[in-house]
N, C-alpha and C positions, 0 to 999 in steps of 0.2 A: 439635496441630494436624499430621494426615500430608498434605503435600507428596505432591498424585492428579498422579504419573509421566505416563500419560498424555498428561491434562491438558496436561500442563508439555510432554510434546514436541509437541501441537500446535500449543502456540504459539509455542512454538522456530520450528515448519515455516508459521504466519504469519508473524511476523518476518523471515525470508528471504524468499515475498516480496511484505513489504512494501519492503523492501531495492533487490527484482529490480526493483520498480514505481517508487521516488524518483528510481531510476535515470534508467530510461525514461520518462519522464514528463518531465521537465527537455529530455533529447536527442529529443525529437518532438516538443516546443515550440521548439526553440535551432531545430532545419532548417526547423519552416514561419515563422517569423517571415526567417528566413534564405534562401525562399525567397517572397518574397514576390509577385511576376508569376504564380509561376503556380497554373498550373489547379487544382490542387488544395487551394493555400492552405487556403481554410476549414478541409472535411475536415477535414485532418490536424493542422490547429492547435486543429479542436475532439475527434477523437483526443488528441494530449497532456492536454487540461484533465481529460478524464474521466480519463488515468492520473492527473495530479499528482491528484486533490480522490481520486480511489482511494487512494492514497497514504497519503495526509491517514490515511483512515475506516479502514483497512486497520489503520494503526499500532493509531487508538486500540481498532479491533476488538480484537485482538492481541496488543496492554498488556493490556487486560481479560483473555482470555482466560487472561492471564500470570500478570493478583492473581488468579483466580478456583485456576486450579491452584499455589498456593501457601498462600491465606490462606483458603480456600474460598470458597465460593458466597451468595450471599444468599438466606437461606428468608421 
């Protein structure tokens, strides 16, 4: 089995995006909980939750891409 180098690069790029989301989500959530009396509390909280859920989903998706690059996709 040969490694698909283009798919491997794509998977690594997605892991970098995942890493960014993994830091951005908790930071935004922390800022929302720190400013509970602010009028934009709910929108910032929802945005932080979306970023955190996106980090988990993107993590699974990027690992799946890496595994497809290394071992080949199911056919």
